[in-house]
N, C-alpha and C positions, 0 to 999 in steps of 0.2 A: 621899134615901136616908139610912139610919141611919148615923151616924158610928161607925167602928170604935174601940173603946177603945185607948188608947195601949199598954196592957199586952198586948194581943192580937197575936200575931205574924201577919204576912200569910199568907194561904192561897193556894196556887197549885195548879191541877189540870193534870195532864199525861195525855194520851191515849196509851196504849201499845198498839200493834198487835202481836199475837202470832200466829205461825204455828208449826205443828209442825216439829220438827227433821227429820223424815223426809218425803219426798214423799208426796203423796196417792196412794192406790191405788184402783183399781176392781176389785171382785171380782164375777165373773159365774158363775152356775150355771144349768144348763138342766135342767128336769124335765119329765116327761110324765105326764099324768093321764088315765087310762082313762075312758071314758064311765061315769057313775054313781059314780066314785070321788071321794075327798076327799084333799086335800093340806094339811098344816098347816105354817105358818111362824111362828116365834117368835124371841125375842131371840138365839137361837144363830146366826142369819144374820149378826149383827154381830160374831162372833168375830174378833178380831184388829184391829179398828178402834175408835177412840174413839166411843162411841154418841152423845154429846151433839151433835156437829156432823156426824154421818154423814148421808148422803142415800141413801134406798133406794127403788127403784121395781120394779114387777112388770109385765112385758109378757105378755099372754095372747093366744094366736093359735092358730088351727086349722091354719094352714100354717107354713112355716119362720119361726121367731122370730128376727128380726134387729132388735135394739133400736136403731132409728135415732136416737131422741132422746138416748139415753144416749151413743151414739157422738159425736153432735154436741156434747154437753156436754164430752166429753173433748177434742175438737178445739179448741173455743173456749177451754178452759182451758190448752191447751198454751202455754207461756210464751215461746217463743223467736222464732217468726215469720219464718223465711226465706220466700222467695217460694213455694216448694212448700207449706210449712205454711199460709201465708195462703190460698192457693188451695184447699187441701184442707179448710180450715175453712169456706170460702165455698160450695164446690160443693154439698154436701148441703143446705145451708140454702136454696138456690134452690127446693127442693121441700118447704119447711116446712109447706105446706098439705096434705101427704099423710102416709100412714103414721101413726105415733104422734107426729107433730110439730106438730099443729095449734095447740096452745097457745103454741108458740114463734114463730108467724108474724111478729108485729111485731118482736120482738127479732131474728129472723133477718134481716129486711130491713135493719135498722141494722148488724148484723154484716157482712153482705155489702157494704154501702156502704163501710164502713171498709176491708175487705179489698181491694175494687176500687181505692180511692184509693191504698192503700199499694202495690199491685202496679203500677199505672200510673206511680207515681213511680220505678219501677225499670226502665222501658222505655228501652232504649238507642236511639241514633240510627239503627241499622240495623234496628230492629223487634224485636230479641231482648230477653230479659229477664235481668237479673243475678240471681244466686241470693240475695244479701243486700242489694245496693244497685245503683244505676245504674252504679257503677264496677266492679261485678263482671263476670266473664266470662259472656257469654250462652251457654247450652248449648241444643242443638237440641231435645231432648225437653222440657225445661222450657218453652221458648218455645211449642211445640205445645200443651202443657198450659195455659199461660196463655191462649192464643187460644181453646181449648175452653171454659174457665170464663168468660172475659170475654164471649164471644159468647152463652153461655147467660144470663149476667147481663143483657146488653142486651135479650135476648128477654123476660126476666122483668121488664123495666121499669126496670132500673138505668141510671144515666147513665154510659154508656161511649162516649167520643167515637169516631165512625166513622173519623176520620183515624188514630187510634191502631190500630184494628183493621185498616185498609187497609195501614198500614205493616208490621204483623206478617204479614198475609196475603202481601204481596210477599216478605218474608223466607222464609216457608214454601214458597212456589212455587219459589224458588231452591234450597231444600233438596232438593226432589224430584229435581233434576237433578245434585246434587253428589255423591251416594252417600257423603256424610260419615258418616251415621248411619242405617242402614236402618230401625231401629225408630222413630226420630223421623220419618223420611220417611213411613212408613206411617201414623203418627198424623196427620201433616200432610195426607196425602191424604184421610183421613177427615173431619177438621174442615173442610177447604176445600170438599170435596164437599157436606157437610151445609149449609154456609152459602152455597152457590152461588158460591163465589169461585174456582172452577176449571172449565174446560170438561170436559164429560163424556168427550170423546175423550181428554183427558189422563189421566183416571182409568182408562179402559179400558187405555190404553197402559201406565200404571204397573202395574196389576194383572197384565197379561199378562207383563210383564218381571220382576216381583218376587214375585208371589203364591206361586209354588212354591219360593221361596228363603227364606221367613220362618223365623227362628230361634227365635221365641218364640210362645206361644199368643196373646198380645195383639197382636203384630205381624200375625199372620194374621187375627185378628178385625178389626183396623182396616182391612185391605185389603177384607175382606168387607163391612164397614159402609160403606166408601166406594162400593163397587159398589151396595149396597142404596140408598144415598142418591141415585143417579142412575137408579134403576129397574131395574137389572140383577139381578133377584131370583134366577133359577136359579143363576148362578155364585156369587152372594153366599152362598146357602144351602149350596152345596157347600163353600165355604171355611169357613163357620161350623161345619159338621159336622166338618171337619178340625181346626179350632181346639179343639173340645170334646175331641178325642182327644189333643191335643198337650200336652206338659208343658214346663216351662221348662228343666229339667235343672240341672246344676251351674255352667253358664257365668255369668259376671258381666258385666253390661252397665250403662252409665250411663243407666238409664231408671227408677230408683226402684222397680224391679219385684220381684214375687214371684208364685208360683203363686196365692196367695190373692187378691192384688190383681187378677191377670189373670182369675180366675174371677168375681170380683164385677163387674168391668167388662164381662166377656162377658155376664153376665146382663142388664146394662143395655143393651148394644148389641143383643142378641137381642130384648129386649122392644120396642125401638124399630123393629127391622127386620122382625119377623115377627108376624102376628096370632095364630099358634099358640104359646101360651105354655107348652106342655107341657115342651119341652126346657129352657126357662129355669127352670121350677118344679123340675125334677130337679136342675139345677145349684144352685138355692137350697138344697135339702135338704143337699147336700154342703157348701155354705157354712156352714150352721148348725153342722154337725159340726166343720168346720175352726176356726170361731171359738171353740168350746168348748176346743179343744186349744191355741190360740195365746195364750200368756201375755203377749206383748209385741208387739201389732200396731203397725205403722207408721202414720203419718198417711195415707199413700196407701191402705193397707188399710182403715182406718176410714172414710175418705171414700167410697170406692167401695162398701163394704158398706152404708153408710147410703143411698146413692143406689139401690143394688139393692133395698133394702127398700121404698123409695118406688115403684119401678117394678113391684113384684109384687102390687099391690093387686088384689083381685077374683079371685085364682086359687084361693082355698080356700073351704071350706064356711062357712056362717054359724056364729057363735060364741055359745054360751050358757054362762054361768058365774055363780057367786055368790061374792063375796069379803067375808069378815067379816059374813056374814048379809045383805048388800045385793046384790040382783041387779043386774048390769050393765045399762046401757041397751041398747036394741036396736042391734046392731052390723052394718053391711053385710057381705056375704060377703067374707071374706078381709081385713077391716080390723082390725088388732090393737088391743087395748085396753090402755092404760097406766094403772096404778094407782100413785099415790104413797103410800108407806108412811111412817109417822111414827116414826123410830127411837127418839127420846127420849121418846115419849109412851106412855101406858098401853096403847093398842091393840097395839103390837108386843110389849111386855113380856108382855101377856096372851096374845098369839098371834092370828094370822089363820088362818081356815079357808077354803080355796078348794074349793068344791063344783062339780062338773061334771055337770049333768044332760043334757048333749047326747048326740049319737049318734056323734060322731067324736072321736078322741083330741085332747086339749088340750095345748098346749105352754106352759110357763111359763119365762120367762127372768127371773131375779132379778138386779138390778144394785145393788150396794152400793158407795158411794164415800165414802171417809173417810181420816182420818189413821191410820196404823198405831199400835198400842199399843207396839210394840217397834221399835227401829232395825233397818233391813235388815241381814242378815248379809253379810259380805264375799263377793264373787263374782268370778270371773275366767273368762269364757267368750268366747274369741276375742281378749281384750285383757288387758293388765296395766297397773296404774296405781298411783302412790304420790305422796304430798304430803309435802314436808319444808319446814321453816322455817329461815332463815339470817339472820345479821347482814348487813344490806345493804352495809356498808362492807368487811367482810373475807371474807364468805362462810362464816364459822364457823357450824356447825350450832347451832340454838337449840332448846331443849326446848319443843315446841309445846303442852305441857300446862299450862304456867304462864307468864304474861307479866305485865309491870308495866304499869300504866296509862300510856298515852302511848308505849309502846315500839313502835318501827318495825321490821317484819320483812319479809324477802323470802320470799314464798311460791313455792316451785318445785314444779311438777307434771311428773312424768316418766311416760311411758307408752309402750307398744308394742303393735302388733298381732301376734298369733300365727297369723294367717290368711294364706292365699296369694291372696286376692282382689286383683285388680290395681287396683280402684277402690273406696275405702272413704271414705264421707262421714261423718265422726265428729263428735260433739258432746261437749265436756267441760264439766261443770257442777260448780263447787265452791261448795256452799251454805255461807254464813258462819255461825259461831256469833254470837249476838247481841252479844257483847262485843267484836267485831272489825269494823273497817270497811276498805274498800278505799281506799287512798291514791292509787294510780296504776297504770294498765296500760300506759303508754307506755314499754315496755321497749326497743323498737328505736330509735325516733326520738330519745329522750332519752339513750340509751346507758348507762342505769344498769347493765345487765348487763356492760358492758365494764369496770366497776369491780370485778367479781368474776370473775376469770379462771377460777377453779376450777369455776364453774357453766357458763360458756359462753353462747352466744347462744340466743335463743328461736327456736322453729320458726315458719315463716311460716304465718299463719292466713288463712282466708277471711273470718272475722268475729270480733270481740272486743267484749265488752260488760262494763262494770263497773256492776252493778245494786245496788240498796239491800241485797239479801240474798244475792247470789251473783256469782261470776265465771263468765263464759260465753265459750267459744271454739269455733269450728268449723274443722275442718281436713279436707284431702283427703289420705289416705294411700295408699301403694302396698302391695304384698305385703310383709308383715312389717315395715311401716314403724314408725319410732320418732318420738317427738315430745317436746319440752320447752317448757313454758310457764312464765311467771313474772309476778308482780304484787307491788306493795308494799301492805302492810296495816298498820294500827295498832290496838293494843289501846286501847279507849276507855272502857269502863264496868266498874268492879269488880264481880265476881260469879262465879258458877259456871254454866257453860253447856254444853249439849249441842253437840258438834262433829260434824256429819254427815260421812260419808266422801265423798271426791271421786269423781265418776262419769264414765265415758266409755262411749258407746254408738254403735253404727252407726245413723244416722238412717234408713237404708233398711231395715235388718234389725235392729231393736232387741233381738232375742233375743241378739245378740252384744254383750256389755257386760261391764264390770268396775266394781266399786265397792269402795273401801277400807272397812275397818271404821270404825264410828263411835267417837268418844271423848268426852273432856270437856276444856273449857278453863276454867282459873281465871285471872282477871285481878285482880291485887292493887293496892290504892291505895298511895300514897306511904308511908302508915303501916303497910303490910303487911296491912291488912284487905281483905276482899272485898266490903265494902259501900260504896256511894257516900255521901259526906258529905251532910248535910241541906242545906247551902248550895251544893251542886254538883249541878245537875240532871243526871240520867242522860241520856246520848245514846243514842237508839235508832234503828234503821233501820225504815222502813216495810216491812211484810211484803207479799210478793206470793204468789199461789197457786203452790205448787211444781209441778214438772212432773208431769203425770198419767202414771201407769204402770198397766198392766193386769195383773191376776192372775186366772186362771180356776181354778175348782175345781168 
């Protein structure tokens, strides 16, 4: 190699990974095109997101347009990974060879394998599953859900040990007799009956004793599906019919549920139990409308909507359409066609034209996923939240807008629920500005908070994580519950940075959420400048994909 002249300074390259200050959003819109009509799509569909790294896709269908692939992408991108979220990401990917997901089949198998291994690592000695780790408390409904997904995964060819499934099946059989949680017990009756892990007489006895006492639509549907699984079709269809007419109401249960989740799961259960898909198709149409109105779907809702989309194939008329002058390939009846648009390329800037020469109305669902061009506005719907910075030794408030390089601060997050729900599983995420790093989250064991009496003790959490680009905590709150969290952080790199607002949301019902206003952080060097010196490499954190949030319009 050529020797470097002594007068030439050494050159060093540093790779900087950049993520947007605001979480990625998915914008969905549903359009209908009459036979013989034309619909035009242009760069206006990217309004509100950065076009350079946005992803846009168009789903064309003659029946209900439920964009399974786009929903799976959101589930896989969701960055927190409790047991329910891992299972919800895996479930629809078991059907990746159906609907509009065929191109994802190989990646889906790998994703499911990873999720299965993670979930099995959280199985407790009694067969139940912890919400965040094997040390967490096992909840009845979550355990039934884990058994449901793991048995489907085993049937799809994934390596799921039979001994693990047998252990959970024994736990679920005990649940049927305990009356601890009727919604989880109904779910257990269904999955056990489907897998042949319970005697038909026990299913009949359970349905006779509990079928008319169901409090939610999905509980009733699970009892119906359990009867259908053992061949009791007439009583099963009677209960399914009752489930279609039932609503969840305002009651709060520890089952991750909602009316939308129940409707999507009901479509799936009906499609498996009944060869007559007319009722499921009518429910799917209502699902399509509900999705358009739901701006913040939960992982449960996304998972069951994606599965419902895969089970509805073949129910609609053949599809004919032309996109951008190119006729789509022949599509079997009812099979949606997904077209990927190129946001940063000339085709979208010039515009796409969708022509529909068919004889039935065409549905178009446009999904655009990208980083917003503006920071989210402050919001408080069901919760309040605020973040303050303090001196870790005295508790004295610190101006969080300007910090010195190397300065250590105590970050305190205080929040409260304004809802009367008795069980609220909430997630708190504090995305870090690039110039600040987490030093420690061990507030309880190390006793740092004890040094600051004016701040007090931190709330008990179900899960806490210090990541490269954010602080994450999960808590279970009661009606109008309050919480306080804290962690130590250090200013590391001189510069001016966007400071995202701290966020809290109900993981089961994400429409209930609060987010503080975004701001700016200035980190100054020892000489008072905001630029790192040339002989001092900047310290950066690796960026991870921010939490996916969904906005419909």
